DOBAVO-189022 format. One record per residue (C-alpha): residue in three letters; x, y, z. Coordinates in steps of 0.25 Angstrom, whole numbers, plus 5000, padded with zeros to 4 digits. Layout:
BEGIN
ALAXYZ...
This chain:
BEGIN
MET500050005000THR500750134996ARG500450284997LYS499750284984THR498550234989SER497550304998PHE497450195008TYR498950205011TYR498850295024SER497650215029PHE498450085029LEU499550155037VAL498750155049LEU498550015050PRO499349905058SER500349835051ALA499549705049GLU498249775045ARG499049865035GLN499649745028ALA498349675027ILE497649805022THR498849825012ALA498749675006VAL497249695005PHE497349824997ASP498349764988VAL497549654984CYS496349754982ARG497249844973ALA497649734965ILE496249684963ASP495849824959ASP497149844950ALA496649714943VAL495549794936ASP496049934937LEU497349904930GLU496749834919THR496049884908ASP495549744901PRO494249704909VAL494549554906ARG495949554912ALA495449634924ALA494349534926SER495449424926ALA496349494935LEU495149504945ASN494849354944LEU496349334948TRP496149414960ARG494949344964GLU495749214963GLU496949284971VAL495849324982ALA495349184983ARG496849134985VAL497049244996PHE495849205004ALA496049045001GLY497449045008THR498149004994LYS499349074989PRO498949204983ALA499449244968THR499649394971PRO500649474980GLN499349544985GLY498649414988GLN499849354995ALA499949485003LEU498449485006GLN498349335010PRO498949345024PHE497949445029VAL496649375025LYS496449285037PRO497049385048PHE496149495043HIS494949405038LEU494949475025PRO493649465018ARG493849395004GLU492449434999GLN492949574999PHE494149544990ASP493149474981ALA492249594982LEU493449684978ILE493749604966ASP492249614961GLY492249754963VAL493449774955GLY492949684945MET491849784943ASP492949884937ALA493449784927ALA492349814918PRO491949954921MET490449974924ARG489450074928PHE488750084941GLN487150124939THR486950164954PHE487750174966GLU487050044971ASP487849984960LEU489150054964GLU489150024979PRO489449874977TYR490649904969CYS491150004980HIS490949884989ARG491749794981VAL492949884978ALA493049964989SER492149915002SER492849785000VAL494149835003GLY493649905015LEU493049775021MET494349705018CYS495049805027ALA494049805038GLU494449665041ILE495849715042PHE495649835050GLY494649745060TYR493349785066LYS492349755077ASP491149825070PRO490749765058ALA490049895055VAL491449925050LEU491249845037THR490049935033TYR491150045035ALA492049975026ARG490949965015GLU490550105015LEU491850165016GLY492350075004VAL491150134996ALA491550275000LEU492950244995GLN492550194982LEU491550294979THR492650404982ASN493650324973ILE492550324962LEU492350474963ARG493750514962ASP494050414950VAL492750454942GLY493650504931VAL494750404931ASP493750294932TYR492950344920ARG494150354912ARG494250204914GLY492850174910ARG492350164925LEU491250254931TYR490850214945LEU489850334947PRO488450264947LEU487650304935ALA486450334943ASP487150434951LEU487650504940ALA486250514933ALA485650564946CYS486650684945GLY486350704930CYS487650644926THR488050544915GLU489250454913GLY489450544901ASP489650664910ILE490650594917ARG491350554905ARG491450694901GLU492050734914VAL493150634913GLU493450664898GLN493450824901PRO494050844914GLY493950984917LYS494151074930GLY493051014939VAL491850924935GLN491150984923SER489850914924PRO488850964936GLN488250824934VAL489550744936ARG489950834948ALA488550794954ALA488750644951LEU490150654958VAL489750734970HIS488550634971HIS489550514972ALA490450594982ALA489250604991LYS489050454990ALA490550434994ARG490350525006ALA489050445010PHE489950325011PHE491050385019ALA490050435029ARG489250295029ALA490750235031VAL490950325043ALA489550305049VAL489750155050LEU491250145055PRO491150085069ARG492050175079GLU492550055086ASP493250005073ALA493550145068SER494950135072ARG495150015065PHE494850075051VAL495750185052ALA496250145038ALA494850145033GLU494650285039ILE495950345033MET495450285019HIS494050345022GLY494850485025ILE495650485013TYR494450445003PHE493550545010GLU494550655008LEU494550614993LEU493150624992LYS493150764998ARG494250804989ILE493450754976GLU492350834982ALA493150954984ALA493550944969ASP492250964964VAL492150804961ASP493150824950VAL493650684948PHE493850704933SER495050804932GLN495850754944LEU495950624953VAL495650684967ARG496550624977VAL496950644992PRO498450684994ARG499350595002PRO499550695013ALA498050715015GLN497950555016ALA498950555026ARG498250665034LEU496850595033ALA497450465037LEU498150525050ARG496850605053THR495950475052TRP496950395060TRP496950495071ALA495550515072LEU495250365073ARG496350345083ARG495550455091GLY494350365090ARG493650455080ILE493150425067PRO493850515056GLN492950635050HIS493350625036
């Protein structure tokens, strides 16, 4: 895990064994994601995902994994009770990206978010440990919030790759069409040119905010300190959402980011708040 990932600072606060386990989990998740993101041929991408299905099966069966990532993950499966079904769910979700599709409604998009993001949160929950199973709901809601923020940030980047994750019904409710999105991508100017596109992006940002709030509402206080790494991710991604909103949701002419020094400050502030027994106010 390097400084190039937004998760870097959240992992620094973990005890050694947990940090090694989380790193192994994320390395496998990243390899699964790259099997599609770095492959332009849908057939080859599907084949690569099938190889990862076989690798996950080997990891959990106790037979020798074929990849360095699988070999690094296997020692942590039993000690941390890692849930195989969430690795399978991740592969299913990433597989949906192999052949770019459109989501008609938010109800269609949410299961995708659970598979590609909440699944990882549920893996991490077992590593962090917990007393109240409500933290699993927290992991699901936070996963959706993080993914919705990713979707908003990457609207332009994704559309150039043939992907559009904004639900078509949400676009229509704002008077926006896919053609409007395409024109913003093809002619990025100073800010979003179409009021309809801006309305659709603001609407999507509000949904991300709602899921962040839902995650905060269900995080049990008795387990909050165990989830400091997750709350650091929460803080960094919520800051990203705020910066996108402050940029008037212009996600076409720029890729909005949270600079490393700001990430480090957020990590420290979150760690200190939880150390003092307070839920961070992001």
